[in-house]
Structures are given as C-alpha cells and as structure tokens.
C-alpha positions in Angstrom: 0.0 0.0 0.0 1.5 3.4 -1.0 2.1 6.1 1.6 -0.3 8.4 -0.3 -3.1 5.8 -0.1 -2.5 5.1 3.6 -2.5 8.9 4.3 -5.8 9.2 2.5 -7.3 6.2 4.2 -5.3 5.5 7.4 -7.3 2.4 8.2 -5.5 0.7 5.3 -2.3 0.8 7.3 -1.6 -2.9 8.0 0.8 -2.1 10.9 -2.2 -1.1 13.0 -4.3 -3.5 15.1 -7.7 -4.6 13.8 -9.3 -2.5 16.6 -7.3 0.6 15.6 -8.1 0.2 12.0 -11.8 -0.3 12.7 -12.0 2.8 14.9 -10.3 4.9 12.2 -12.8 3.7 9.6 -15.8 4.0 11.8 -15.0 7.7 12.5 -15.4 8.4 8.7 -18.8 6.7 8.3 -22.1 8.5 8.0 -25.1 7.4 9.9 -26.7 5.8 6.8 -23.5 3.9 6.0 -23.3 2.5 9.5 -26.9 1.3 9.3 -26.2 -0.3 6.0 -23.5 -2.4 7.7 -25.9 -4.0 10.2 -28.5 -5.3 7.7 -28.7 -7.7 4.8 -28.9 -6.6 1.2 -32.4 -6.1 0.0 -31.6 -7.9 -3.3 -28.8 -10.4 -2.7 -30.0 -12.8 -0.1 -26.6 -13.8 1.2 -24.8 -10.5 0.9 -24.5 -7.1 2.6 -24.0 -4.0 0.5 -20.4 -2.7 -0.1 -19.5 0.9 0.7 -17.3 1.9 -2.2 -16.6 5.4 -0.9 -14.6 3.9 2.0 -13.4 0.7 0.3 -15.6 -1.5 2.6 -16.2 -4.8 0.8 -19.5 -6.6 0.9 -20.0 -9.5 3.2 -20.6 -12.4 0.9 -22.0 -15.4 2.8 -22.4 -19.0 2.0 -24.4 -21.5 4.0 -23.2 -24.9 5.2 -22.3 -26.8 7.2 -21.6 -30.0 5.2 -20.1 -28.1 2.3 -20.6 -24.7 0.8 -24.0 -23.9 -0.8 -24.6 -22.1 -4.0 -22.6 -23.2 -7.0 -20.2 -26.1 -7.4 -18.6 -27.5 -4.3 -17.5 -30.7 -2.6 -20.2 -32.7 -0.7 -18.7 -33.5 2.7 -19.6 -36.1 5.3 -22.4 -35.0 7.6 -21.0 -33.3 10.7 -22.5 -35.9 12.9 -20.4 -38.5 11.1 -17.4 -36.2 11.6 -18.0 -36.2 15.3 -18.2 -40.0 15.3 -14.6 -40.1 14.2 -13.4 -38.4 17.5 -10.6 -37.1 15.2 -9.6 -33.5 15.9 -7.2 -33.5 12.9 -10.1 -34.6 10.7 -12.2 -31.7 12.1 -9.4 -29.3 11.2 -9.1 -30.7 7.7 -12.8 -30.5 7.4 -12.7 -26.8 8.2 -9.7 -26.2 6.0 -11.6 -27.6 3.0 -14.7 -25.5 3.8 -12.6 -22.3 4.1 -10.7 -23.1 0.9 -13.9 -23.6 -1.1 -15.7 -20.6 0.4 -12.7 -18.4 -0.6 -12.5 -20.0 -4.1 -16.2 -19.3 -4.7 -16.0 -15.7 -3.7 -17.4 -15.9 -0.2 -15.8 -14.3 2.8 -18.3 -15.5 5.5 -19.1 -19.2 6.1 -22.4 -19.8 8.0 -21.1 -22.7 10.1 -20.2 -24.5 12.3 -23.5 -25.9 13.6 -23.3 -26.4 17.4 -26.8 -27.4 18.3 -26.7 -30.0 21.1 -28.7 -33.2 20.2 -31.6 -33.6 22.5 -34.4 -34.8 20.3 -33.7 -37.8 18.0 -36.4 -36.6 15.6 -34.7 -33.2 15.1 -34.7 -32.8 11.3 -31.3 -31.1 11.3 -29.6 -33.4 13.8 -27.1 -34.5 11.1 -25.7 -30.9 10.7 -24.4 -30.8 14.3 -22.0 -32.8 16.3 -24.0 -34.9 18.7 -25.2 -34.7 22.3 -21.9 -34.0 24.2 -20.9 -30.4 24.8 -17.2 -31.1 25.2 -16.9 -33.3 22.1 -18.9 -30.7 20.2 -16.8 -27.8 21.4 -13.4 -29.4 20.7 -14.4 -30.6 17.2 -15.8 -27.1 16.4 -12.7 -25.3 17.6 -10.6 -27.2 15.2 -13.0 -26.7 12.3 -13.2 -23.0 13.0 -9.4 -22.8 13.0 -9.4 -24.5 9.6 -12.0 -22.2 8.1 -10.4 -19.0 9.4 -7.0 -19.9 8.1 -8.4 -18.3 5.0 -9.8 -14.8 4.6 -13.2 -16.2 5.7 -15.2 -15.6 8.9 -16.6 -18.7 10.5 -20.0 -18.5 12.3 -21.0 -20.3 15.4 -24.7 -21.3 15.3 -27.4 -21.5 16.3 -27.1 -19.5 19.5 -28.7 -20.7 21.7 -30.7 -23.9 22.8 -31.8 -24.6 19.2 -32.8 -28.3 19.6 -35.7 -28.9 17.3 -36.7 -28.2 13.7 -40.5 -28.7 14.1 -42.0 -25.3 15.0 -38.5 -23.8 15.3 -39.9 -20.3 14.6 -42.2 -20.5 17.6 -40.4 -22.8 20.1 -39.6 -21.7 23.6 -36.8 -23.5 25.3 -37.4 -23.3 29.1 -34.4 -24.2 31.2 -32.5 -23.1 34.3 -29.2 -21.3 34.3 -27.1 -24.3 35.2 -28.4 -26.3 32.3 -28.0 -23.4 30.0 -24.3 -22.9 31.0 -23.1 -26.5 31.4 -24.7 -28.0 28.3 -25.7 -25.5 25.7 -23.4 -22.5 26.2 -20.2 -24.5 26.9 -19.5 -25.3 23.2 -19.9 -21.6 22.3 -17.5 -20.7 25.1 -14.9 -23.0 23.5 -15.6 -21.6 20.0 -15.1 -18.0 21.3 -12.2 -18.5 23.6 -10.2 -21.3 21.9 -11.4 -21.0 18.3 -11.7 -17.2 18.2 -14.7 -17.5 16.0 -15.5 -14.3 14.1 -19.3 -14.3 14.1 -22.2 -15.9 15.8 -25.8 -16.5 14.6 -28.8 -16.1 16.8 -31.4 -18.8 16.7 -35.1 -18.7 15.7 -36.4 -20.0 19.0 -37.2 -18.3 22.3 -35.2 -19.0 25.4 -37.2 -18.6 28.6 -39.8 -16.6 26.9 -37.6 -14.2 24.9 -36.6 -14.6 21.3 -32.9 -15.5 21.1 -32.2 -12.6 18.8 -33.5 -10.1 21.3 -32.4 -11.9 24.5 -30.1 -9.6 26.4 -29.1 -12.3 28.8 -27.9 -14.5 26.0 -26.3 -11.9 23.8 -24.8 -9.4 26.2 -24.6 -10.9 29.7 -23.3 -14.3 28.5 -21.8 -14.1 25.0 -20.2 -10.6 25.0 -19.5 -10.1 28.7 -19.0 -13.5 30.3 -17.4 -15.2 27.3 -15.6 -12.0 26.0 -16.9 -12.4 22.4 -15.5 -9.6 20.2 -17.1 -10.6 16.9 -20.6 -9.8 15.7 -23.9 -11.5 16.2 -26.1 -11.8 13.1 -29.7 -13.1 13.2 -30.6 -16.4 11.5 -32.4 -15.5 8.3 -35.7 -14.0 9.3 -35.2 -14.5 13.1 -35.3 -10.8 14.0 -38.6 -9.8 15.6 -38.1 -6.1 16.6 -36.0 -3.0 16.1 -35.4 -1.3 19.4 -35.6 -4.4 21.6 -33.2 -6.5 19.4 -30.7 -3.6 18.8 -30.5 -2.8 22.5 -30.3 -6.5 23.5 -27.1 -7.1 21.6 -28.1 -8.2 18.0 -25.6 -6.7 15.7 -26.9 -7.5 12.2 -30.2 -8.5 10.8 -30.1 -11.1 8.0 -31.3 -11.5 5.3 -33.5 -8.6 4.3 -33.7 -5.3 6.3 -37.2 -5.5 7.8 -36.2 -4.2 11.2 -32.6 -2.9 10.9 -33.2 -0.7 7.8 -35.2 2.5 7.9 -36.8 1.5 11.2 -33.4 1.4 12.9 -32.4 4.7 11.3 -35.5 6.4 12.8 -35.0 4.7 16.2 -31.5 6.2 16.3 -32.7 9.6 15.2 -35.4 9.5 17.9 -32.9 8.4 20.6 -34.5 5.0 21.2 -31.2 3.3 20.1 -28.1 5.2 21.0 -25.3 6.1 18.5 -22.9 4.3 20.9 -24.9 1.1 20.5 -24.8 1.4 16.7 -21.1 2.2 16.7 -20.4 -0.9 18.8 -22.2 -3.1 16.2 -20.3 -1.6 13.3 -17.0 -1.7 15.2 -17.5 -5.4 15.8 -18.1 -6.2 12.2 -15.2 -4.0 10.9 -12.8 -5.3 13.5 -13.5 -8.9 12.5 -13.2 -8.1 8.8 -9.8 -6.5 9.4 -8.7 -9.4 11.7 -9.6 -12.0 9.1 -8.1 -10.2 6.2 -11.3 -9.3 4.3 -9.9 -5.9 3.4 -6.3 -6.9 2.7 -6.9 -10.3 1.0 -10.2 -9.9 -0.8 -11.6 -13.3 -1.9 -11.4 -14.0 -5.6 -13.2 -16.7 -7.5 -10.9 -19.4 -8.7 -11.1 -23.0 -9.9 -11.8 -25.7 -7.3 -9.5 -28.7 -7.1 -12.5 -31.0 -7.2 -10.5 -34.3 -7.5 -8.3 -33.5 -4.6 -11.1 -32.2 -2.4 -13.2 -35.2 -3.3 -10.3 -37.5 -2.1 -10.1 -35.5 1.2 -13.8 -35.8 1.7 -13.7 -39.6 1.3 -10.7 -39.8 3.6 -12.6 -37.9 6.3 -15.6 -40.2 5.8 -13.5 -43.4 6.0 -11.9 -42.9 9.4 -13.6 -45.9 11.1 -12.4 -49.5 10.7 -13.4 -52.5 12.9 -12.9 -56.2 13.1 -9.8 -58.3 12.4 -8.2 -55.7 10.3 -6.1 -52.7 11.4 -8.2 -49.8 12.6 -8.8 -47.1 15.2 -9.7 -47.2 18.8 -10.9 -44.3 21.0 -9.7 -44.3 24.6 -12.2 -42.2 26.5 -11.8 -40.6 29.9 -14.9 -39.8 32.0 -15.1 -38.2 35.4 -17.7 -38.6 38.1 -17.7 -35.4 40.1 -18.4 -35.3 43.9 -21.9 -36.2 44.8 -22.4 -32.7 46.4 -22.4 -31.1 42.9 -25.5 -32.9 41.7 -23.8 -33.7 38.4 -24.6 -36.8 36.3 -22.6 -39.9 37.2 -20.2 -39.6 34.3 -18.9 -36.7 32.2 -16.7 -37.0 29.1 -13.5 -35.0 29.8 -10.9 -36.3 27.3 -10.0 -38.9 24.7 -7.2 -40.1 22.5 -7.6 -41.8 19.2 -5.0 -44.5 18.3 -4.5 -46.7 15.2 -4.0 -50.4 16.1 -2.9 -53.5 14.2 -5.0 -56.6 15.0 -4.2 -57.7 18.5 -1.9 -54.7 19.2 -1.9 -53.0 22.6 -0.5 -49.4 23.0 -0.3 -46.9 25.8 -2.2 -43.7 25.1 -2.3 -40.3 26.9 -5.3 -38.0 27.4 -4.8 -34.7 29.1 -7.4 -33.2 31.4 -6.7 -29.6 32.1 -8.9 -28.2 34.9 -8.3 -24.7 33.7 -9.3 -25.2 30.1 -12.4 -23.5 28.7 -14.2 -26.9 28.7 -14.3 -26.8 32.5 -13.8 -30.6 32.9 -13.7 -30.5 36.7 -16.1 -27.7 37.3 -19.9 -27.3 37.7 -22.1 -24.2 37.5 -22.7 -23.0 41.1 -26.0 -21.2 41.0 -25.2 -19.7 44.4 -22.3 -17.7 43.0 -23.5 -17.6 39.4 -20.3 -19.0 38.1 -18.1 -22.0 37.5 -16.6 -23.7 40.6 -14.4 -26.8 41.2 -15.9 -28.8 44.1 -13.8 -30.3 46.8 -14.3 -34.0 47.3 -13.7 -37.4 45.6 -13.6 -37.6 41.8 -14.2 -41.0 40.1 -12.1 -41.6 37.0 -13.4 -44.0 34.3 -11.4 -45.1 31.3 -12.7 -47.2 28.5 -13.7 -47.5 24.8 -17.2 -46.0 25.5 -19.3 -44.5 28.2 
C-alpha cells in the first residue's frame, strides 16, 4: 500500500491493530453507512452492501455446514459423522476444506459451524451438528473454525442458543434453568469463542425462557459478549429478527437477510434516541474489527477454480476414518469423570479422549490430558449460588474405556 493511499485512508495501514483500523474507519462513516453495515442486502439474499466510498467490501456469505451452498462444491460427510470419528485432525481438515472452497467461490463468511446439542432424536437437522456431548462438540468445532479461518473467511458459530428442534422452530420456547444453559448449551460456544476465536455468531429462531434468542439480552450481552468475551458480531438467523429497538439494545448486531427491522426502522429509532449512537457504533466496530482481523480488506476473496478431484479425495478420507474387526483400525480411549456427589452432576462426564491406530491384537499406551483450567471446565460445575463455575472439593471418580 503506497504512503499516499495510507495517508488518504489511514485504516488501510496494516501495521495497526484490527481495533485501531476499525476505529479509524468507523469515524469516517455516515449514519446511513453505519446502518447499512448492520443489515442484509435487499436484493442479494446472502450479501450485505459494499461501501465503495470507503473501500468496505460486501460480506458475501455461503451457508453450510456440510459443504458450501450455491454453485459447485464438494459434498462433505455430515458433521454428525465427523463427530463420530473423534478425530480432531479430521475436524481441522474439514474446516480447512470449507474455508478453501468458500474463498474460491468468492465468499468471505461461512455460515457454520453448527453447534446445536442433540436432545431430540427426531430433530430434522440433527445431522448438521456434532451430537449430544458439549465437550466433544466444542473441541471438534474449535478445530473446524481454525481450519476455516486460516483463509480470509469468517466462520460463524450457530445457532445461539438452545436450538434443539426443527419442528415449530420459529415459535419454540426452550425453558431451562441457568445451570443447564451454561453447562450443556453454552459450553461449546465458550470454546468456539475463547479457543477457536470465531468471528461471528448466529442467533437462533427460537425463544429461550420466553424471549426470542435474537433479542435476548441475557444470551447476547450478559453471557456471549461479557461472560465469554466475544469480540465478533452477532447476526440473526435468516428471518429470526422480531423487533428493532428491543433487538438492537439487547445485543443483536446484524439483521439477516433482508432489512425488515434494521433498515429504515433502525435509522428512525436512532434519530429518535431510542437506540443510541454508541450502540450502533459498537455493532459496526465489531463487524469491521472482525473483517480486518480475518483479512477481508487486505486479502479480498477472488473466484478461482476448485481442485475437485483433490477435495473429493479428502472428503472420502474424512468419511472413511472408522475401521473395525480383524483388520487394522482405530480405537478411542475415552476418559470420564464422576464429580463429587455434592455437585449434583450426572454420574459420568466426558473430559478427554485419545484416538489410536492399532494393528490386529496390538496394545498401545495412550495419553489423554485433562486440564482443569481449560475452557471446557472438565472438573467444574455451574454453582448457582455464586452464578459461576466452581471446582468442588471431594472425591472424583475416573473411568477409562472404549465407550461411556
């Protein structure tokens, strides 16, 4: 970048941090330009509008999670099958392939990974997520996010939060206590944020304890942005926004896909003082910061040919990880903990595992690390009395085997 161009547009200075660059650019934006950043495009379903005056590229999104959608791409194994491999390297390879194909097809936002905890066996989209265990889900998702975001592509953690059924998903209301919310449903998102550094999150269609997820302050601000320290932006699922003032003030940063509530209605709400300029600025800052952090300004995606044969081979390799019987194959050594009875936790909790390749009749020693200070909180429980995680004193039972 020439010195003249950097002087004219100082946010193009790559020596500055993403936060500094975002702040410089935000200061040059008009109110109307800021509002255009927090809504979908009225014509292009998966896009936001670019701002050519300031050199802000459009957010071009592609859905997932088992391969990119829209145009030619590689069909990947269902994420539930990926989870069944217990293979973190495969999860990273999965994300790497997704990020590569998103970039090659001109998309800079990938609408995955799907982190919905399996609770209903008849959930029509159960195959898109990673099963019923929050720690397995979280660890697999972290590696997939890292693979995606190795490219100039923003990964999206979805559907936040407690999205557990497809039937009546637009009207469903998940009623649960804080401990269940934290220990089961929020834990994978904590791992995606703090270990995976995911760039975006998508709010779910459903209500949680009577309030729609996309206007639920406790979910979006209290937990996601404050407790977990999420610095990216929260978009709505497509058509999951139900209000202007309530959603904007509760922490929703972007309405997708069409601007029903965050278009002219948001502009008027700001002009009337019902939504503050500081609130709008925070939303735009989050989007811009993530765009700078992921290279969307400096490495704009360009359409290129896909290595279909190579990617097809990788997809089949991921799908073929399991082998049983008298031939060489894989075994999963799993570690479970039983927490002290005083915690009221279930008898066993998955806390770690190690995958090993074995020849017929072969025995090998494996190691599985359980870090009590990790984001997955393997030794902790949610103490409602202190409204936080706590490690209980007492006796812990350790179980090791090939299954629970």
